[in-house]
C-alpha positions in Angstrom: -36.8 -19.3 46.2 -35.9 -21.6 43.3 -35.2 -25.5 43.9 -31.7 -25.9 44.7 -29.8 -28.8 42.9 -27.3 -29.8 45.2 -24.1 -32.2 44.5 -24.0 -35.4 46.4 -20.6 -37.6 46.8 -21.0 -39.5 43.5 -21.4 -36.3 41.7 -18.1 -34.9 42.5 -16.8 -35.3 39.0 -19.6 -33.4 37.3 -19.1 -30.6 39.6 -15.1 -30.6 38.8 -15.9 -30.7 35.3 -18.5 -27.7 35.5 -15.9 -26.0 37.5 -13.3 -26.4 35.0 -15.6 -25.2 32.5 -16.7 -22.4 34.2 -20.3 -23.4 34.7 -22.1 -23.1 37.8 -21.7 -25.9 40.4 -24.8 -25.0 42.2 -27.4 -24.0 40.0 -31.2 -23.5 41.1 -33.4 -25.5 39.0 -36.7 -23.8 37.5 -39.6 -25.4 35.5 -41.1 -23.0 32.7 -44.5 -24.2 31.1 -45.5 -22.9 27.9 -49.1 -22.3 28.3 -49.3 -22.3 24.3 -47.9 -25.7 23.6 -47.9 -27.3 26.8 -44.3 -28.1 26.7 -42.4 -27.7 30.1 -38.6 -27.0 30.3 -36.1 -27.4 33.1 -33.8 -24.4 33.4 -30.8 -24.2 35.6 -30.1 -20.7 36.8 -26.9 -20.1 38.3 -26.2 -19.3 41.9 -24.7 -16.1 41.5 -22.5 -16.4 44.6 -19.4 -14.2 44.9 -17.4 -16.5 47.1 -15.2 -18.9 45.5 -15.7 -21.5 48.6 -19.4 -21.6 47.5 -19.2 -21.7 43.8 -16.1 -20.7 41.9 -17.5 -20.1 38.2 -19.9 -17.8 39.7 -17.5 -15.8 41.8 -15.4 -15.4 38.9 -17.8 -13.9 36.9 -18.9 -11.8 39.5 -15.1 -10.4 39.8 -15.0 -9.7 36.0 -18.1 -7.9 36.0 -17.0 -5.6 39.0 -13.4 -5.1 37.0 -15.6 -4.1 34.0 -17.5 -1.6 36.1 -13.9 -0.2 37.4 -12.6 0.6 34.3 -15.9 2.1 32.8 -15.9 4.9 35.6 -12.3 5.6 36.4 -10.5 7.6 34.0 -13.6 9.6 32.8 -13.4 13.0 31.4 -17.0 14.1 31.5 -19.4 13.8 34.3 -21.7 10.8 33.9 -25.6 11.3 34.1 -26.6 10.7 37.5 -28.0 7.8 38.7 -32.0 8.3 39.7 -32.7 8.2 43.4 -34.9 4.9 43.4 -34.4 2.4 40.3 -35.7 -1.1 40.1 -33.1 -3.9 40.9 -30.7 -0.8 41.7 -28.2 -1.0 44.1 -29.2 0.3 47.7 -27.1 3.5 48.1 -26.6 6.0 50.9 -28.2 8.8 49.1 -31.4 6.5 49.3 -31.0 5.1 52.6 -30.0 6.4 55.8 -27.7 3.9 56.5 -23.7 3.9 56.5 -22.3 4.1 52.9 -21.7 0.4 52.3 -23.7 -1.4 55.2 -25.6 -1.1 58.3 -25.0 0.7 61.2 -22.7 -2.1 62.3 -20.8 -2.6 58.7 -23.0 -5.3 58.1 -24.6 -5.6 54.8 -28.5 -5.9 55.5 -30.6 -8.4 54.0 -32.9 -6.7 51.4 -36.0 -7.5 53.7 -34.4 -5.1 55.9 -33.2 -2.4 54.2 -35.5 0.7 54.8 -35.5 4.0 55.0 -34.8 5.1 58.8 -33.2 7.7 60.8 -29.8 7.2 62.1 -28.9 9.8 65.1 -25.3 11.0 65.1 -23.2 12.1 67.8 -22.1 15.8 67.1 -19.5 15.5 69.5 -16.0 16.3 68.6 -13.1 14.6 70.2 -10.4 16.5 71.2 -6.7 15.4 69.5 -7.7 15.3 66.2 -6.4 17.8 63.8 -8.7 20.1 61.8 -9.7 19.2 58.4 -8.6 21.6 55.4 -11.2 23.8 53.7 -11.9 24.2 50.3 -14.9 25.4 48.6 -17.4 23.0 47.0 -17.4 22.4 43.1 -20.1 20.4 41.6 -17.9 18.4 38.9 -16.9 14.7 39.7 -13.5 14.6 37.3 -11.0 16.8 39.1 -8.5 19.0 38.1 -7.0 19.0 34.4 -3.3 19.9 34.3 -1.8 21.1 31.1 2.1 21.1 30.0 3.4 24.4 29.3 5.9 23.1 26.8 3.4 20.7 24.8 -0.2 22.4 26.0 -0.8 18.7 26.0 -3.6 18.3 28.8 -3.5 15.7 31.7 -6.5 14.2 33.9 -4.8 11.8 36.1 -6.7 10.0 39.0 -5.4 8.0 41.9 -5.1 4.5 43.4 -5.5 4.9 47.2 -4.9 2.4 50.2 -6.0 3.2 53.3 -5.1 0.9 56.4 -5.7 0.4 60.2 -3.0 0.9 62.9 -0.8 -1.7 64.9 -2.1 -3.8 67.3 1.0 -5.8 68.1 4.1 -7.0 66.4 3.4 -9.5 63.6 5.7 -12.0 61.6 4.2 -14.1 58.5 0.9 -12.9 59.5 0.7 -13.9 62.8 1.5 -12.2 66.1 4.9 -12.5 67.9 3.4 -12.3 71.0 -0.4 -13.4 70.9 -0.7 -12.4 74.7 0.2 -9.1 74.0 -1.8 -8.8 70.7 -4.8 -6.4 71.1 -7.4 -8.3 69.8 -9.9 -6.7 71.4 -9.2 -3.4 69.6 -8.7 -5.3 66.3 -12.0 -6.8 66.4 -13.6 -3.4 67.3 -12.0 -1.9 64.8 -13.4 -4.3 62.4 -16.8 -4.5 63.5 -16.9 -0.4 62.9 -14.5 -0.4 59.9 -17.5 0.5 57.5 -18.4 3.5 59.6 -14.7 4.6 59.6 -14.6 4.7 55.8 -17.8 6.3 55.5 -16.5 9.0 57.5 -13.3 9.2 55.4 -15.1 9.7 52.2 -17.6 12.4 53.6 -14.6 14.4 55.1 -12.8 13.8 51.5 -15.5 15.3 49.4 -15.5 18.4 52.1 -12.0 19.0 51.6 -11.2 17.9 47.9 -13.2 20.7 46.2 -15.4 18.2 44.0 -17.5 15.6 44.1 -15.1 12.8 44.4 -16.2 9.6 43.2 -14.5 6.1 43.9 -14.6 2.4 43.5 -13.4 0.8 46.6 -12.8 -3.0 47.6 -12.4 -4.1 51.1 -9.8 -6.7 51.8 -7.9 -8.1 54.8 -4.1 -7.9 55.2 -2.1 -10.8 56.2 -2.7 -10.0 59.8 -6.3 -10.1 59.1 -7.4 -6.4 59.5 -9.0 -4.8 57.2 -7.8 -2.2 54.5 -9.4 -0.4 51.8 -7.9 -0.2 48.1 -9.5 2.6 46.0 -9.7 3.9 42.6 -10.5 7.8 42.6 -11.3 9.8 39.7 -9.3 13.0 39.9 -6.2 14.0 41.5 -6.2 15.4 45.2 -3.0 16.6 46.5 -1.3 14.4 48.9 -0.8 16.5 51.7 -4.9 17.1 51.5 -5.5 13.2 51.6 -3.1 12.7 54.7 -5.0 15.4 56.4 -8.0 14.3 55.9 -6.9 10.7 57.0 -5.6 11.9 60.1 -8.6 14.3 60.9 -11.1 11.2 60.3 -12.4 8.9 63.4 -15.5 7.2 63.8 -16.3 7.5 67.8 -18.8 4.8 69.1 -20.8 6.3 71.8 -21.9 2.8 73.0 -22.2 1.5 76.2 -19.3 -0.2 77.8 -18.4 -3.2 76.3 -15.4 -4.1 79.0 -17.4 -6.7 80.9 -19.7 -9.5 80.1 -22.8 -9.6 82.4 -24.5 -12.5 80.8 -23.3 -15.5 78.8 -24.6 -18.5 77.5 -23.0 -20.9 79.7 -24.4 -19.1 82.9 -26.7 -21.5 84.9 -29.3 -18.8 84.5 -28.6 -18.3 80.8 -29.1 -15.0 79.0 -31.5 -12.5 79.6 -35.2 -13.3 77.9 -38.0 -11.5 76.5 -40.8 -10.2 78.1 -43.5 -9.7 75.8 -45.8 -7.6 77.9 -42.7 -5.2 78.8 -41.8 -5.4 75.3 -38.0 -5.6 76.6 -35.6 -8.1 78.0 -35.2 -8.8 81.9 -32.9 -10.8 83.9 -33.1 -14.3 84.0 -33.1 -14.7 87.5 -34.5 -11.5 89.1 -36.8 -10.6 86.4 -35.5 -7.0 86.5 -35.6 -5.1 83.4 -32.5 -4.5 81.7 -31.3 -0.7 80.6 -32.8 0.3 77.4 -30.4 1.8 75.1 -31.5 5.6 75.7 -31.1 4.8 79.3 -27.4 3.5 78.9 -26.0 6.1 76.5 -27.7 9.4 78.1 -24.6 10.1 80.3 -21.7 8.5 78.6 -18.3 10.2 79.7 -16.4 8.8 76.6 -17.2 6.7 73.8 -16.9 3.0 74.0 -14.2 2.8 71.0 -12.6 5.2 68.7 -11.6 3.9 65.4 -9.0 5.6 63.2 -6.8 5.2 60.1 -3.2 4.0 60.2 -0.4 6.1 59.4 0.4 4.1 56.4 -1.3 5.5 53.3 -0.3 4.4 49.6 -0.9 7.4 47.3 -0.6 6.8 43.1 -1.2 8.9 40.3 -2.6 6.9 37.2 -3.4 7.9 33.9 -5.9 6.4 31.9 -5.3 3.9 29.0 -1.9 2.8 30.5 -1.1 -1.1 31.4 -0.4 0.3 35.1 -3.7 1.5 35.2 -5.4 -2.0 34.0 -2.8 -4.0 36.6 -4.2 -1.5 39.1 -7.6 -2.4 38.2 -7.3 -6.0 38.3 -5.3 -5.8 41.9 -8.1 -3.8 43.4 -10.7 -6.8 42.4 -8.1 -9.7 43.3 -9.3 -10.6 46.4 -12.9 -10.3 46.1 -14.2 -13.9 45.7 -12.1 -14.7 48.9 -13.7 -14.7 52.8 -11.9 -12.3 55.1 -10.7 -15.3 57.0 -9.6 -17.1 53.9 -7.8 -14.5 51.7 -4.5 -15.8 52.6 -3.5 -19.3 52.7 -0.1 -20.8 54.4 1.8 -22.1 51.5 1.1 -25.7 50.4 3.2 -28.9 50.9 5.7 -29.8 48.0 4.0 -31.7 45.4 5.0 -33.0 42.1 6.8 -35.9 40.4 10.1 -34.2 40.1 10.4 -32.8 43.6 11.8 -34.4 46.6 9.3 -33.9 49.8 11.4 -32.2 53.0 9.8 -33.1 55.9 11.3 -30.7 57.7 9.9 -28.1 55.3 6.5 -29.5 55.4 6.7 -29.6 59.0 7.7 -26.1 59.0 4.6 -25.2 56.9 2.2 -27.4 58.8 3.4 -25.3 62.3 2.6 -22.1 60.6 -0.8 -23.0 59.2 -1.8 -24.4 62.7 -0.5 -20.9 64.1 -2.6 -18.9 61.6 -5.3 -20.9 62.4 -5.2 -19.9 66.0 -4.8 -16.6 65.2 -8.1 -16.7 63.2 -9.8 -18.3 66.1 -8.5 -15.8 68.6 -9.8 -12.8 66.4 -13.1 -14.8 65.7 -13.5 -15.1 69.6 -13.7 -11.6 70.1 -15.5 -10.5 66.9 -18.3 -13.1 67.6 -19.3 -11.8 71.1 -18.6 -7.8 70.6 -21.6 -5.7 69.2 -21.6 -4.8 66.0 -24.0 -2.0 65.9 -26.8 -0.2 68.2 -29.0 -2.9 66.9 -27.1 -6.2 67.6 -28.3 -8.7 69.9 -24.8 -9.3 71.6 -25.5 -6.2 74.0 -27.6 -8.4 76.1 -24.5 -9.8 77.2 -23.2 -6.3 78.3 -26.6 -6.3 80.4 -28.0 -3.4 77.9 -31.2 -3.8 75.6 -30.3 -3.4 72.1 -31.7 -0.3 70.1 -35.3 -1.3 69.0 -35.7 -4.7 70.5 -37.2 -7.4 69.4 -37.9 -10.9 70.3 -35.4 -13.7 69.6 -32.1 -11.7 70.4 -31.2 -14.2 73.3 -29.4 -16.5 71.2 -27.3 -13.7 69.9 -26.9 -11.6 66.5 -27.1 -13.3 63.2 -25.3 -10.5 61.5 -22.6 -12.2 59.0 -20.1 -10.0 60.6 -19.8 -12.1 63.7 -19.3 -15.3 61.6 -15.6 -16.8 61.3 -15.4 -16.4 57.6 -16.1 -12.7 58.0 -14.2 -11.7 61.2 -15.9 -8.7 61.8 -16.3 -7.5 58.1 -19.8 -8.6 56.9 -21.0 -6.0 54.6 -20.2 -5.1 51.0 -16.7 -6.0 49.8 -17.3 -3.2 47.2 -18.1 0.3 47.7 -19.0 2.2 44.3 -20.1 6.1 44.5 -23.4 7.1 43.0 -21.7 8.8 39.9 -18.8 6.3 39.3 -20.3 5.6 36.2 -23.8 6.5 36.4 -24.9 3.0 35.9 -26.2 0.1 38.2 -24.6 -3.4 38.3 -27.8 -4.6 36.9 -26.7 -2.2 33.7 -23.3 -3.0 33.4 -24.4 -6.5 33.4 -26.5 -5.8 30.6 -24.0 -4.1 28.6 -21.8 -7.0 28.9 -24.5 -8.9 27.5 -25.1 -6.4 24.7 -21.5 -6.5 23.5 -21.7 -10.3 23.3 -24.9 -10.0 21.0 -23.2 -7.3 18.8 -20.0 -9.6 18.5 -22.1 -12.8 17.6 -24.1 -10.5 15.0 -21.2 -8.9 13.3 -20.0 -12.4 12.5 -23.3 -13.6 11.0 -24.3 -15.8 14.2 -27.9 -15.5 15.7 -27.7 -15.1 19.1 -30.0 -16.9 21.3 -32.9 -14.9 22.2 -32.5 -13.8 26.1 -36.4 -13.4 26.3 -37.3 -16.3 24.7 -39.2 -17.6 28.1 -40.0 -14.2 29.3 -42.7 -14.1 31.9 -43.7 -11.1 30.2 -44.8 -12.9 26.8 -48.2 -13.4 26.5 -51.1 -15.3 24.8 -53.6 -13.6 22.7 -55.9 -13.4 25.7 -53.4 -11.4 27.4 -52.3 -14.3 29.8 -49.0 -14.9 30.4 -47.3 -17.4 27.9 -44.7 -18.8 30.1 -45.3 -19.8 33.9 -41.8 -20.2 36.0 -42.5 -22.4 39.1 -40.8 -24.7 41.3 -40.2 -28.3 39.6 -42.8 -30.7 40.5 -40.6 -33.9 40.3 -37.2 -32.5 41.1 -36.0 -35.8 42.8 -36.3 -37.4 39.5 -33.6 -35.0 37.9 -30.3 -35.8 38.8 -27.4 -33.5 39.6 -25.3 -34.9 36.6 -28.5 -34.3 34.4 -28.5 -30.7 35.1 -24.5 -30.1 35.2 -24.5 -31.7 31.9 -27.3 -29.4 30.3 -25.6 -26.4 31.9 -22.5 -27.5 30.1 -23.9 -28.0 26.5 -25.4 -24.7 26.8 -22.4 -23.1 28.1 -20.0 -24.6 25.7 -22.4 -23.8 22.5 -22.4 -20.2 23.3 -18.4 -20.3 24.2 -17.6 -21.7 20.8 -19.5 -19.4 18.9 -18.2 -16.8 21.1 -14.8 -17.6 20.2 -15.4 -17.9 16.6 -16.9 -14.4 16.3 -13.9 -13.0 18.2 -11.3 -14.6 16.1 -12.9 -13.2 12.9 -13.5 -10.0 14.5 -10.2 -9.5 16.0 -6.8 -8.4 14.2 -4.1 -10.4 15.2 -1.7 -9.5 18.0 -4.9 -7.9 20.0 -5.8 -8.4 23.9 -5.5 -6.9 26.8 -2.4 -5.6 28.3 -0.1 -8.3 29.9 2.0 -8.5 33.0 1.5 -9.5 36.6 -0.9 -8.5 39.1 1.2 -5.9 40.9 1.5 -5.8 44.9 -0.1 -2.1 45.9 -0.8 -2.6 49.4 0.4 0.4 51.3 2.2 -2.1 54.0 4.4 -3.4 51.1 8.1 -2.6 50.7 7.6 -2.2 47.1 4.6 -1.3 45.0 
């Protein structure tokens, strides 16, 4: 892992300047040694965070890349080339992994070291009370139907902007339950923890019912009440009745043991169940009795522990490619990708400014609303932190059951990010992209954007900096590597300000070159469509 150059209190100004200029505020530092000349160079590498609270410049760059990816695949008129099943640095995909579409079994993004091919058992027991799905023969294309205007003969290939929500857990006002005591926090938490699997079922069912290989670019975000919902750009047009029928017939049944009563808690005098290496499982801390295994606890279940369903509010819009409305929809789709779930919405800030007279009553009201909202977050987190997120979750020990495939070290609880306060049950990916959306990985989209920059510079007569100038693949005449990347030997001698200053000089030089090249190449009046990022939530009164 590259050395992390972290700011200290005295470096706050450097961090602010870096953020204002779009430069990573938490760079990773590496030393590159030229084996031919003996010279060494310190290279700051952007941290690559996707969260504003960690590094806003990197998060903004990640959001722009996702916007580019969304635009490129949405309104295609021909099927893109199929991505190979396995590519170096490729995004994990359900066709490569026997896992849920965008996360592991509990809706949590598995770290790279945990991603592996495995078989996930899925129950085939169908629940009563859900309508049958519409049936349609499956085609091989990914672009949907083409509509022809009988009068003009003009062809139209519309696509869709789709929003799915979850049901109600109680009356809400300004994002906060009117009556917290009656608000169903438990169901809200379980819905969030299983949301990934519910979404996975929806896309599976949609492809069976739409008649073609539906491709989508979707983003998971939180409504103001903190319930997750899904915005999706869908290529092709599907009848609204079909979408509503699929949503009504889609559910995820968690055939898990009961989670009604916590048998053990860390506050108990005897503590949590303990690992017995000889038995290869967990035992009661007082009696030493072996806890029921996962198979034993799920063998004779009469009903699922939880059933997640979609809400009745479904927003469906048809859009044509190349229109300002389509561009605004892309920006809205990616609007909150840099926010954590709990931090997506923040109460209104206090009045500020030289021309505004502070209103104590108004500020007191805002402070009270902020306190109520934080209390709402805390109550929801109190449930998402102790409920299980998957069959392998360590929280099953709380309910007197051994997790599936138990290992030592689970007594302290589950380490999945789904249980963190920032995520409130949604610890998995926030962007879900189908394989044939654009036929490219995110790494390839990033390379495309870099290639565009190089082409613009070259067209203006500017020689771009060689991206491979320090590549580890470059060799000396004897075949050994010329450049060796390593941890800096004397990182303590390099201050945070030094690293930020070097990053700023490099960034400002590149930006000045690119701005000059664009000005020389762009005709007057050109630029992206203007206009606000419209609200396209299915829960809004107007879209």
